[in-house]
C-alpha positions as CSV (number, residue, x, y, z in Angstrom):
1,M,-17.7,41.4,-32.3
2,A,-14.7,39.8,-34.0
3,E,-16.3,36.3,-33.6
4,I,-19.6,37.6,-34.9
5,A,-17.9,39.1,-37.9
6,E,-16.1,35.9,-38.6
7,A,-19.3,33.9,-38.4
8,L,-21.0,36.3,-40.8
9,G,-18.1,36.2,-43.2
10,Y,-16.8,39.7,-42.9
11,P,-13.0,39.3,-42.6
12,Q,-12.3,43.0,-42.7
13,D,-14.6,43.7,-39.8
14,E,-13.1,40.7,-38.0
15,S,-9.6,42.1,-38.4
16,Y,-10.8,45.5,-37.2
17,F,-12.4,44.3,-34.0
18,K,-9.4,42.1,-33.2
19,S,-7.2,45.2,-33.6
20,V,-9.5,47.1,-31.3
21,H,-9.4,44.4,-28.6
22,Q,-5.6,44.3,-28.8
23,N,-5.4,48.1,-28.3
24,I,-7.8,47.9,-25.3
25,A,-5.8,45.1,-23.8
26,Q,-2.5,47.0,-24.1
27,A,-4.1,50.1,-22.6
28,Y,-5.7,48.1,-19.8
29,E,-2.4,46.3,-19.0
30,Q,-0.5,49.6,-18.7
31,E,-3.1,51.2,-16.5
32,Y,-4.3,48.4,-14.2
33,V,-2.1,45.3,-14.4
34,A,1.0,45.1,-12.2
35,A,4.1,43.0,-12.8
36,D,3.0,40.5,-10.2
37,G,-0.2,39.8,-12.1
38,S,-2.5,41.7,-9.7
39,V,-5.2,43.8,-11.2
40,E,-6.5,47.1,-9.7
41,P,-8.5,47.5,-7.6
42,G,-8.0,44.0,-6.4
43,T,-11.6,42.8,-6.4
44,Q,-12.9,39.4,-7.6
45,A,-14.8,41.1,-10.3
46,G,-11.7,42.9,-11.6
47,Y,-9.8,39.6,-11.8
48,V,-12.7,37.7,-13.4
49,L,-13.4,40.3,-16.1
50,A,-9.7,40.7,-16.9
51,L,-9.3,36.9,-17.3
52,Y,-12.5,36.4,-19.2
53,A,-11.9,39.2,-21.7
54,D,-8.2,38.3,-22.2
55,L,-7.0,41.7,-20.9
56,V,-4.0,40.1,-19.1
57,P,-0.9,39.2,-21.1
58,D,-0.2,35.5,-21.4
59,D,2.9,35.5,-19.3
60,L,1.0,37.0,-16.4
61,R,-2.3,35.0,-16.7
62,D,-1.3,32.3,-14.2
63,K,-0.4,34.9,-11.6
64,T,-3.6,36.8,-12.1
65,A,-5.6,33.6,-11.7
66,Q,-3.8,32.9,-8.4
67,H,-4.7,36.3,-7.1
68,L,-8.4,35.5,-7.9
69,V,-8.2,32.2,-6.0
70,E,-6.5,33.9,-3.0
71,S,-9.3,36.6,-3.0
72,I,-11.9,33.9,-2.9
73,N,-10.0,31.9,-0.2
74,S,-9.8,35.0,2.0
75,R,-13.6,35.1,2.1
76,D,-13.9,31.5,3.2
77,N,-14.4,30.4,-0.4
78,H,-17.4,32.8,-1.0
79,L,-17.9,35.1,-3.9
80,S,-18.1,38.9,-3.8
81,T,-19.1,39.6,-7.4
82,G,-22.1,41.5,-8.5
83,F,-23.9,42.3,-11.8
84,A,-20.9,42.7,-14.0
85,A,-18.9,39.6,-13.2
86,T,-21.0,36.9,-11.5
87,G,-22.0,35.3,-14.8
88,W,-18.3,34.7,-15.7
89,L,-17.0,33.7,-12.2
90,L,-17.6,30.0,-12.4
91,P,-16.6,29.6,-16.1
92,V,-13.3,31.5,-15.4
93,L,-12.6,29.2,-12.4
94,D,-13.3,26.2,-14.6
95,D,-11.0,27.6,-17.3
96,I,-8.1,28.1,-14.9
97,G,-8.4,24.5,-13.5
98,E,-10.3,25.5,-10.3
99,T,-13.5,23.5,-11.0
100,E,-13.7,22.1,-7.4
101,L,-13.6,25.7,-6.1
102,A,-16.4,26.7,-8.5
103,L,-18.5,23.8,-7.3
104,E,-17.9,24.8,-3.7
105,I,-19.1,28.3,-4.4
106,L,-22.1,27.0,-6.2
107,R,-23.1,24.8,-3.2
108,N,-22.5,27.3,-0.3
109,E,-25.6,27.7,1.8
110,D,-24.6,30.8,3.8
111,Y,-24.5,34.4,2.7
112,P,-23.6,35.4,0.0
113,S,-24.5,32.4,-2.2
114,W,-27.2,30.8,-4.3
115,G,-27.7,28.3,-1.6
116,Y,-28.5,31.1,0.8
117,M,-31.5,32.0,-1.3
118,I,-32.7,28.4,-1.3
119,A,-32.2,28.1,2.5
120,N,-34.4,31.2,2.9
121,G,-37.3,29.7,0.9
122,A,-36.5,31.2,-2.5
123,T,-37.9,29.4,-5.5
124,T,-36.4,31.9,-7.9
125,I,-33.1,33.7,-8.1
126,W,-33.0,37.2,-6.5
127,E,-31.6,40.4,-7.9
128,R,-29.5,40.9,-4.8
129,W,-27.6,38.5,-2.5
130,D,-29.2,40.1,0.6
131,F,-32.8,40.2,-0.6
132,I,-33.4,38.8,2.9
133,H,-30.9,40.4,5.2
134,P,-28.5,38.0,6.8
135,D,-28.4,39.9,10.1
136,T,-32.2,40.4,10.6
137,G,-33.7,37.6,8.6
138,T,-36.1,40.1,7.1
139,F,-36.4,41.7,3.7
140,H,-33.7,44.2,3.2
141,P,-35.0,47.8,3.3
142,D,-33.5,48.5,0.0
143,T,-35.3,45.7,-1.8
144,N,-38.2,47.9,-2.6
145,G,-38.2,47.9,-6.4
146,S,-35.7,45.0,-6.6
147,S,-36.6,41.9,-8.6
148,D,-37.0,38.6,-6.8
149,N,-36.6,36.7,-10.1
150,H,-33.6,38.1,-12.0
151,A,-31.5,36.9,-14.8
152,V,-28.1,38.4,-13.7
153,F,-27.4,35.9,-10.9
154,G,-29.5,33.4,-12.7
155,S,-26.7,33.3,-15.4
156,V,-25.1,30.6,-13.3
157,G,-27.6,28.3,-15.1
158,T,-25.5,28.6,-18.3
159,W,-22.5,27.1,-16.5
160,M,-24.6,24.4,-14.9
161,Y,-26.1,23.4,-18.2
162,N,-22.8,23.3,-20.0
163,R,-20.6,21.9,-17.3
164,L,-22.8,19.5,-15.3
165,S,-24.5,18.1,-18.4
166,G,-21.3,17.8,-20.3
167,V,-23.0,19.1,-23.5
168,T,-21.7,22.3,-25.1
169,P,-22.5,23.9,-28.5
170,D,-19.9,24.3,-31.2
171,P,-19.7,28.0,-32.1
172,N,-18.5,27.1,-35.6
173,N,-21.6,25.1,-36.3
174,P,-24.6,27.0,-34.8
175,G,-27.9,25.5,-34.0
176,Y,-26.3,22.3,-32.7
177,R,-25.4,21.1,-36.1
178,H,-22.4,19.9,-34.3
179,F,-21.8,19.9,-30.5
180,Y,-19.5,18.5,-27.9
181,V,-20.2,15.9,-25.2
182,Q,-17.7,15.7,-22.3
183,P,-19.2,14.4,-19.1
184,Q,-16.8,14.8,-16.1
185,T,-17.2,14.0,-12.5
186,F,-16.1,16.4,-9.8
187,G,-16.8,16.7,-6.1
188,D,-19.5,14.3,-5.2
189,I,-21.4,14.9,-8.5
190,T,-21.5,11.5,-10.2
191,S,-24.3,11.8,-12.7
192,G,-26.0,14.3,-15.0
193,T,-28.9,14.5,-17.4
194,Y,-29.4,16.8,-20.4
195,D,-32.5,17.1,-22.5
196,F,-32.7,19.8,-25.2
197,S,-34.9,20.5,-28.3
198,S,-32.5,21.8,-30.9
199,R,-33.5,22.9,-34.4
200,Y,-32.4,19.5,-35.6
201,G,-34.4,17.6,-33.0
202,R,-34.1,16.4,-29.4
203,I,-30.6,15.9,-27.9
204,T,-30.3,13.8,-24.7
205,A,-27.3,12.9,-22.7
206,D,-27.6,10.8,-19.6
207,W,-24.4,9.9,-17.8
208,S,-23.5,8.3,-14.5
209,V,-20.5,6.9,-12.6
210,N,-20.7,3.7,-10.6
211,G,-17.7,2.3,-8.8
212,E,-18.5,-1.3,-10.0
213,D,-19.9,-0.5,-13.5
214,G,-17.6,2.3,-14.5
215,T,-18.9,5.3,-16.4
216,N,-22.1,5.0,-18.5
217,L,-23.2,7.5,-21.2
218,K,-26.4,7.3,-23.2
219,L,-26.4,9.8,-25.9
220,T,-29.0,10.6,-28.6
221,V,-27.9,12.7,-31.6
222,P,-30.7,14.0,-33.9
223,V,-30.8,13.5,-37.7
224,G,-28.7,16.1,-39.5
225,S,-26.4,16.7,-36.5
226,Q,-23.1,15.3,-35.3
227,A,-21.4,15.2,-31.9
228,T,-17.8,14.9,-30.7
229,V,-17.7,12.8,-27.6
230,I,-14.7,13.4,-25.3
231,L,-14.0,10.8,-22.6
232,P,-11.0,10.1,-20.4
233,A,-8.4,7.5,-21.5
234,I,-7.4,5.2,-18.6
235,D,-4.7,2.5,-18.9
236,G,-6.1,-1.0,-18.7
237,L,-9.8,0.2,-19.2
238,T,-11.8,-0.2,-22.4
239,L,-14.4,2.1,-23.9
240,E,-17.3,0.1,-25.3
241,E,-20.4,1.0,-27.3
242,N,-23.3,-1.4,-26.9
243,G,-20.9,-4.1,-25.7
244,I,-18.2,-3.9,-28.3
245,P,-15.0,-1.8,-28.5
246,A,-16.0,1.7,-29.6
247,S,-13.3,1.8,-32.2
248,Q,-15.1,-1.0,-34.0
249,A,-18.7,0.1,-33.4
250,E,-20.8,1.2,-36.4
251,G,-21.3,5.0,-36.9
252,I,-18.3,5.9,-34.7
253,E,-15.1,7.5,-35.9
254,V,-12.1,7.7,-33.5
255,L,-10.6,11.2,-34.0
256,S,-7.7,11.1,-31.5
257,I,-6.3,9.1,-28.6
258,T,-3.9,10.7,-26.1
259,Q,-2.6,9.8,-22.8
260,N,-5.4,11.7,-21.1
261,E,-8.4,11.5,-23.3
262,Q,-10.0,10.1,-26.5
263,Q,-12.2,11.9,-28.9
264,L,-14.9,10.2,-31.0
265,R,-17.1,11.5,-33.8
266,V,-20.7,10.2,-33.9
267,G,-23.6,10.8,-36.3
268,S,-27.3,10.7,-35.7
269,G,-28.6,7.8,-33.5
270,T,-28.6,6.6,-30.0
271,Y,-25.4,5.4,-28.4
272,E,-24.7,3.6,-25.1
273,F,-21.1,4.0,-24.0
274,H,-19.6,2.1,-21.1
275,Y,-16.2,3.0,-19.8
276,G,-14.4,1.1,-17.1
277,T,-14.5,-2.6,-17.9
278,E,-11.3,-4.4,-16.9
279,S,-11.8,-7.2,-19.4
280,P,-9.3,-7.1,-22.3
281,P,-10.5,-5.5,-25.5
282,I,-11.9,-7.7,-28.2
283,F,-10.4,-7.2,-31.7
284,N,-11.6,-8.9,-34.8
285,P,-9.1,-8.0,-37.5
286,T,-9.9,-8.7,-41.2
287,L,-8.1,-8.1,-44.5
288,S,-9.7,-7.3,-47.8
289,T,-8.6,-6.5,-51.4
290,D,-10.6,-5.6,-54.5
291,L,-8.8,-8.2,-56.6
292,D,-9.0,-12.0,-56.5
293,E,-6.3,-12.5,-59.1
294,V,-3.0,-10.7,-59.7
295,R,-0.1,-11.0,-62.1
296,R,3.7,-10.9,-61.6
297,G,4.9,-7.3,-61.2
298,E,1.4,-6.0,-60.5
299,T,0.7,-3.6,-57.5
300,F,-2.6,-3.9,-55.6
301,E,-4.0,-2.5,-52.3
302,V,-4.7,-4.5,-49.2
303,G,-7.1,-3.0,-46.6
304,G,-7.2,-4.0,-42.9
305,S,-9.8,-3.3,-40.2
306,G,-10.6,-4.4,-36.7
307,F,-7.1,-3.9,-35.3
308,A,-6.2,-2.0,-32.2
309,P,-6.2,1.8,-32.7
310,K,-2.7,3.1,-33.5
311,E,-1.1,-0.4,-33.2
312,D,1.9,-1.5,-35.3
313,V,1.0,-4.1,-37.9
314,E,3.2,-6.4,-40.1
315,V,1.7,-7.3,-43.4
316,S,3.4,-10.2,-45.3
317,F,2.9,-11.5,-48.9
318,A,5.1,-13.7,-51.0
319,G,8.2,-13.3,-48.9
320,N,7.9,-9.5,-48.5
321,T,6.9,-7.8,-45.2
322,V,5.7,-4.2,-44.8
323,E,5.5,-2.5,-41.3
324,L,2.9,0.1,-40.8
325,Q,0.6,1.7,-38.1
326,A,-3.2,1.4,-38.0
327,D,-5.2,4.6,-37.7
328,N,-7.3,5.7,-34.8
329,N,-10.0,3.3,-35.9
330,G,-7.8,0.3,-36.2
331,K,-7.8,0.5,-40.0
332,F,-5.1,0.7,-42.7
333,T,-4.5,0.5,-46.5
334,V,-1.2,-0.7,-47.9
335,P,0.0,-1.3,-51.5
336,M,1.6,-4.7,-52.2
337,T,3.6,-5.7,-55.3
338,V,3.7,-9.2,-56.7
339,P,7.3,-10.3,-57.0
340,G,8.4,-11.1,-60.6
341,D,9.7,-14.6,-59.7
342,V,6.8,-15.7,-57.5
343,D,5.2,-19.1,-58.2
344,F,1.9,-19.2,-60.0
345,G,-1.1,-20.2,-57.9
346,E,-2.6,-19.4,-54.5
347,H,-0.7,-17.3,-52.0
348,A,-1.6,-16.0,-48.5
349,I,-1.5,-12.4,-47.3
350,T,-1.2,-12.1,-43.5
351,A,-1.2,-9.2,-41.0
352,I,-0.3,-9.4,-37.3
353,G,-1.0,-6.6,-34.8
354,D,1.7,-5.9,-32.2
355,T,-0.8,-4.6,-29.5
356,S,-3.8,-6.9,-30.1
357,K,-1.6,-9.9,-30.8
358,Q,-4.3,-10.8,-33.4
359,A,-3.7,-12.0,-37.0
360,A,-5.8,-11.8,-40.1
361,S,-5.2,-13.4,-43.5
362,L,-6.7,-13.8,-47.0
363,H,-5.7,-15.7,-50.1
364,I,-5.1,-14.3,-53.6
365,Y,-4.2,-16.1,-56.9
366,V,-1.1,-15.2,-59.0
367,I,-1.9,-16.0,-62.6
368,E,0.1,-15.8,-65.9
369,S,0.0,-12.8,-68.1
370,D,-0.9,-13.2,-71.8
371,G,1.8,-15.1,-73.6
372,E,3.4,-16.3,-70.4
373,N,3.9,-20.0,-69.7
374,P,2.0,-20.9,-66.5
375,E,4.7,-23.4,-65.6
376,D,7.9,-22.1,-64.0
377,P,10.6,-21.8,-66.7
378,V,13.2,-24.6,-66.7
379,D,16.7,-23.6,-67.4
380,T,18.5,-25.9,-70.0
381,P,21.8,-26.9,-68.6
382,E,24.9,-26.4,-70.6
383,S,25.9,-29.3,-72.9
384,D,29.0,-31.3,-72.2
385,A,29.7,-31.6,-76.0
386,T,33.0,-30.7,-77.5
387,S,34.2,-30.1,-81.1
388,D,36.7,-32.0,-83.1
389,S,39.3,-30.3,-85.2
390,D,37.0,-30.6,-88.2
391,G,34.3,-28.8,-86.4
392,T,32.0,-31.8,-85.8
393,T,30.3,-31.7,-82.5
394,V,30.6,-34.8,-80.4
395,G,29.7,-35.7,-76.8
396,T,26.4,-36.0,-74.9
397,L,23.0,-34.6,-75.9
398,P,21.4,-31.9,-73.8
399,T,19.2,-33.2,-71.0
400,T,16.0,-32.3,-72.8
401,G,17.1,-34.2,-76.0
402,V,18.1,-37.3,-74.0
403,S,14.6,-37.4,-72.4
404,I,12.9,-37.2,-75.8
405,F,15.2,-40.0,-77.2
406,L,14.4,-42.3,-74.3
407,L,10.7,-41.8,-74.6
408,L,10.8,-42.6,-78.3
409,L,12.9,-45.7,-77.7
410,A,10.5,-47.0,-75.0
411,A,7.5,-46.5,-77.4
412,S,9.3,-48.5,-80.2
413,L,10.1,-51.4,-77.9
414,L,6.5,-51.5,-76.7
415,I,5.3,-51.6,-80.4
416,L,7.8,-54.4,-81.3
417,G,6.8,-56.4,-78.2
418,G,3.2,-56.2,-79.2
419,H,3.8,-57.5,-82.7
420,R,5.9,-60.4,-81.4
421,L,3.2,-61.3,-78.9
422,R,0.5,-61.5,-81.6
423,H,2.8,-63.5,-83.8
424,Q,3.3,-66.1,-81.1
425,R,-0.4,-66.4,-80.5
426,R,-1.0,-67.2,-84.1
């Protein structure tokens, strides 16, 4: 009820129902939960419902979960739940990390189990586990009036759809406006197929695991919908989409990468993921800026893409180096400032990734500001001149003056030489 109130936008009702749940949990703990985590009366149903409804305090939850597992083990890994708890048994086992045990229960073929129904010719799911009595092989005398096609034990289908297909809805975005895709192998199940018509269109997910080819996932997301794809992160292996690293593929946003998994956000379209190649990842780093020309003292932004996700990058320009980290998609933006004493002309901006060992570069021009001499300023050296006692300055001319004097002298000699040559010819 609290979740419904939250979804409908009634915060006061949400707060009220959360308070009611807290009071019920406290009363339940005082009455039925022991210090060792056991729950009266010690049945599988009691443990399943207590765990599913969060009626056990957090510090006892692991102990209660262990009591449930021990109860199942004591029955040779068979269930003993009925109407109230069967629908939550496998999801709870999954939640406490006992997915393999949940799968074993699902695939049992002797009484009581879903496989027992199949082994006895059922094409639907019965209302009772012993619709055909295990001792006599005949219909149970109490089946008169019982359904041979019932939803209670059929609720296992919800877990199968969500768990085996790897596709689950997002409660915060109803109608599959956003959903999760997390295919996982367990036991000998190495493939799954999901096909569903949502309000936004058809959603398909087809995944398989091959020892030589790795894990393959073909996913179709309808227009107007988005999906978060969660896949394992394995050292030395690369996740690709349609043959290129997923971090560089169009329409894919890397949300997070941890030691155990990576999460990707994808929009509408069809994607083909391949996970398991041993070839090194391919990175194509590039740099970009919105300016072709800059001036001394000006700050501008340099963008990078195509680097390895989360790798350290060194960006250098005009003798200055900035160290930064690329984001989950191998991208970054960094401000760079033109030094005040840099030469005018073309300069290179370079970036080198520490993980990918790849480099990218671009060139930008440093131009003069209005009123600024494009040539580097030349400092005039101090004159060696001295002053006499009468104040008259004597000594050598400054370097610039000497240069001008020599140029004028050379020009005069050339002119005089020309006159003399013409006079001789006459």
